[in-house]
C-alpha positions as CSV (number, residue, x, y, z in Angstrom):
1,M,18.0,-12.6,-8.0
2,T,16.6,-11.8,-4.6
3,I,13.3,-12.5,-2.8
4,V,13.5,-11.8,1.0
5,L,10.6,-13.2,2.9
6,R,9.3,-11.2,5.9
7,P,6.9,-13.3,8.0
8,R,4.4,-11.3,10.1
9,A,6.1,-12.5,13.3
10,S,9.3,-10.8,12.2
11,L,7.8,-7.4,11.9
12,F,7.7,-4.6,14.5
13,H,4.5,-4.6,16.4
14,A,3.0,-1.6,18.1
15,E,0.1,-1.5,20.5
16,G,-1.6,1.8,21.6
17,G,-4.9,0.5,23.2
18,W,-7.1,2.2,20.5
19,F,-4.8,1.0,17.7
20,S,-2.5,-1.9,16.8
21,A,0.0,-2.0,14.0
22,N,2.7,-3.9,12.2
23,W,5.3,-1.5,10.9
24,H,7.3,-3.0,8.1
25,F,10.0,-0.3,7.9
26,S,11.4,2.2,10.3
27,F,8.6,4.5,11.6
28,D,8.0,6.5,14.7
29,Q,9.7,4.8,17.7
30,Y,10.8,1.9,15.5
31,W,14.2,2.6,14.0
32,D,16.5,0.3,12.1
33,E,19.0,1.9,9.7
34,A,19.1,-1.4,7.7
35,N,15.3,-1.4,7.2
36,M,14.4,2.0,5.7
37,G,12.2,0.9,2.9
38,I,12.7,-0.4,-0.6
39,G,13.2,1.9,-3.6
40,D,10.9,4.9,-3.3
41,L,8.7,3.1,-0.8
42,R,9.6,4.5,2.6
43,V,6.8,3.4,4.9
44,F,4.5,0.4,4.9
45,N,2.2,0.1,7.9
46,D,-0.6,-2.4,8.6
47,D,-2.8,-0.4,11.0
48,R,-6.0,-1.4,12.9
49,L,-8.3,1.0,14.8
50,V,-10.9,0.1,17.3
51,P,-14.5,1.3,16.7
52,G,-14.7,5.1,16.6
53,A,-10.9,5.6,17.1
54,A,-8.9,8.2,15.1
55,W,-5.4,9.2,14.3
56,P,-5.9,13.0,15.1
57,M,-4.9,15.8,12.7
58,H,-1.2,15.7,12.2
59,P,1.1,17.4,9.6
60,H,3.3,15.9,6.9
61,R,5.1,17.3,3.9
62,D,6.8,16.0,0.8
63,I,5.4,12.5,0.8
64,E,2.8,10.7,-1.2
65,G,0.6,9.1,1.4
66,I,-1.2,6.0,0.0
67,T,-4.0,4.2,1.8
68,Y,-5.5,0.8,0.9
69,V,-8.6,0.0,2.9
70,A,-8.5,-3.7,4.1
71,E,-11.4,-4.0,6.5
72,G,-14.2,-1.7,7.8
73,T,-15.0,1.9,7.2
74,F,-12.1,4.4,6.6
75,E,-12.9,8.1,7.2
76,H,-10.5,10.9,6.1
77,A,-10.3,14.6,6.8
78,D,-7.6,17.2,6.2
79,S,-6.8,20.9,6.6
80,R,-7.8,21.6,3.0
81,G,-11.4,20.7,3.7
82,N,-11.3,17.3,1.9
83,G,-13.1,14.4,3.5
84,G,-14.9,11.2,2.8
85,V,-15.6,7.6,3.6
86,L,-13.9,4.7,1.9
87,H,-14.6,0.9,2.0
88,P,-12.5,-2.2,1.5
89,G,-10.7,-2.2,-1.8
90,A,-10.5,1.6,-2.0
91,V,-7.2,3.4,-2.6
92,Q,-6.5,7.0,-1.6
93,R,-3.4,9.1,-2.5
94,A,-2.7,12.2,-0.4
95,T,-0.1,14.5,-1.9
96,L,1.3,16.2,1.2
97,G,3.9,18.2,-0.8
98,S,4.2,21.8,0.5
99,G,2.4,20.8,3.8
100,M,-1.0,19.6,4.9
101,Q,-2.6,18.2,8.0
102,H,-4.8,15.1,7.8
103,S,-6.5,12.5,10.0
104,E,-7.6,8.9,9.6
105,R,-10.7,7.6,11.5
106,N,-12.6,4.4,12.0
107,G,-16.0,5.5,10.6
108,S,-17.8,2.8,12.5
109,K,-18.8,2.9,16.2
110,T,-19.2,-0.9,16.3
111,E,-16.7,-2.5,14.0
112,P,-12.9,-2.4,13.8
113,M,-11.1,-0.9,10.8
114,R,-7.9,-2.0,9.1
115,F,-6.0,0.0,6.5
116,I,-2.6,-0.3,4.9
117,Q,-0.6,3.0,4.9
118,M,2.2,3.5,2.5
119,W,4.5,6.4,2.0
120,I,6.1,6.8,-1.5
121,M,8.6,9.6,-1.9
122,P,7.7,12.0,-4.7
123,S,9.9,12.9,-7.6
124,R,9.7,16.6,-6.7
125,R,9.5,18.5,-3.5
126,G,6.9,21.2,-2.7
127,L,4.0,19.8,-4.7
128,E,0.6,21.3,-4.2
129,P,-1.3,19.3,-1.6
130,S,-4.2,17.2,-3.1
131,I,-6.3,14.1,-2.6
132,E,-7.3,11.5,-5.2
133,Q,-9.2,8.3,-4.3
134,R,-11.2,5.5,-5.9
135,E,-13.0,2.4,-4.9
136,F,-12.1,-0.8,-6.8
137,A,-14.9,-3.5,-6.8
138,A,-13.9,-7.1,-6.0
139,D,-14.7,-8.3,-9.5
140,V,-12.1,-6.0,-11.1
141,R,-9.4,-7.3,-8.7
142,R,-10.4,-11.0,-9.1
143,N,-7.7,-13.4,-10.3
144,A,-5.5,-10.6,-11.6
145,L,-3.0,-8.0,-10.4
146,R,-5.0,-4.9,-11.1
147,P,-3.1,-1.5,-11.3
148,V,-4.8,0.7,-8.6
149,L,-2.0,3.3,-8.4
150,V,0.1,4.4,-11.3
151,P,2.5,7.3,-12.1
152,A,0.8,10.6,-12.8
153,P,1.4,12.0,-16.4
154,G,4.9,13.1,-16.7
155,F,6.2,11.0,-13.8
156,G,7.0,7.8,-15.8
157,G,5.3,4.5,-16.5
158,E,3.1,3.3,-19.3
159,D,-0.4,4.2,-20.3
160,A,-2.3,0.9,-20.2
161,P,-6.1,0.9,-20.5
162,Q,-6.6,-0.3,-16.9
163,A,-4.0,2.2,-15.7
164,R,-6.1,5.1,-16.9
165,E,-8.7,4.1,-14.3
166,A,-6.2,4.0,-11.4
167,V,-5.3,6.6,-8.8
168,T,-2.1,8.5,-9.7
169,V,1.1,9.2,-7.8
170,H,3.9,11.7,-8.3
171,Q,6.6,9.1,-8.7
172,D,7.6,6.3,-11.1
173,A,6.0,3.7,-8.9
174,A,2.8,1.6,-9.0
175,V,0.6,-0.5,-6.7
176,Y,-1.3,-3.6,-7.9
177,A,-4.2,-5.3,-6.0
178,G,-5.5,-8.8,-6.5
179,L,-8.1,-11.1,-5.0
180,L,-7.0,-14.6,-6.0
181,D,-9.2,-17.7,-5.8
182,P,-7.8,-20.9,-4.1
183,K,-4.8,-22.3,-6.0
184,K,-5.0,-19.5,-8.6
185,M,-1.7,-18.5,-10.2
186,V,-1.0,-15.0,-11.6
187,P,2.3,-13.7,-13.1
188,H,3.8,-10.2,-12.9
189,Q,6.5,-8.8,-15.2
190,F,8.7,-6.1,-13.7
191,R,10.1,-3.3,-15.7
192,R,13.9,-3.2,-16.1
193,G,15.4,-1.8,-12.9
194,F,12.3,-2.3,-10.9
195,G,11.4,-4.6,-8.1
196,G,8.7,-4.7,-5.5
197,Y,7.2,-5.2,-2.1
198,L,4.6,-8.0,-2.0
199,F,2.1,-8.1,0.9
200,V,-0.6,-10.6,1.8
201,V,-3.6,-8.8,3.2
202,H,-5.8,-11.9,3.7
203,G,-5.3,-15.6,3.1
204,A,-1.9,-16.9,2.1
205,L,0.3,-17.5,-0.9
206,V,2.2,-20.8,-1.5
207,R,4.4,-19.2,-4.2
208,P,6.2,-17.4,-2.7
209,E,5.3,-18.8,0.7
210,I,3.7,-15.9,2.6
211,D,1.0,-16.1,5.3
212,E,-1.5,-13.4,6.1
213,G,0.2,-10.2,7.2
214,G,3.5,-11.2,5.8
215,A,5.5,-9.8,3.0
216,A,8.5,-10.1,0.7
217,K,11.1,-7.8,-0.8
218,I,11.8,-8.5,-4.4
219,A,14.8,-7.2,-6.4
220,N,16.7,-8.3,-9.5
221,E,13.8,-10.5,-10.6
222,P,12.5,-10.0,-14.2
223,S,9.2,-11.6,-13.2
224,I,7.4,-13.4,-10.4
225,E,4.5,-15.9,-10.2
226,L,2.0,-15.7,-7.3
227,E,0.0,-18.8,-6.4
228,A,-2.8,-18.6,-3.8
229,G,-3.2,-21.1,-1.0
230,A,-6.1,-23.4,-0.3
231,N,-8.3,-20.5,1.0
232,G,-7.3,-17.9,-1.6
233,A,-5.4,-14.6,-1.1
234,E,-5.8,-10.9,-1.2
235,V,-2.5,-9.3,-2.2
236,L,-0.8,-5.9,-2.8
237,L,2.3,-5.5,-4.9
238,V,4.2,-2.2,-4.8
239,E,6.4,-1.8,-7.8
240,T,9.3,0.6,-7.3
241,R,12.7,1.3,-8.8
242,T,15.4,-0.8,-7.1
243,S,18.2,0.0,-9.5
244,R,19.2,3.5,-10.7
245,A,21.5,2.1,-13.4
């Protein structure tokens, strides 16, 4: 059984003036062959943009780009004419399959914006580019690990009632989001062969012990219990296959 803690101070930090970021896995100028993701989760970035700043249009292909809005106003645009504004608790999946350009912008001229960017590798290459997004109110994430991203039909997983209200991804992977009250404990059962990447967006966990901005790789654990600290915790759990047996 393996839980590898990753304190925020141990992560790669990037500063660009108009942005700051903690990159959990190899990305851009950060390269570590021993740190290339976990399972089908290839990128996990904790990004902050100053008011009005934007990542300009840039191309990608054959990735599932997942965004979780942590703070502020997230604005999206792409070369297919999609666009929109998302608020904290929202999840967006951008299928960049056969190729699409997109941009992320801080939609506020006065307040900073923070978003978590994840890349999940799809089960198939060359998928038709598309966008799916949804906002999840605080009450549906309260004191539970709420499925906010689940496998699309035909890509694996189970059809639970809450899962039918989640954003879908073209891989057998999932993302859960929770807003835990102080000292609240919640369990999670992993499917056989699956593990996860646990991240604390705000607050802290005392089980496992993770401060804000820190994370943990989880493998070969049938289940895990999360316990919030004295000030509560906002968490994300990415569930991905860690064993192909």
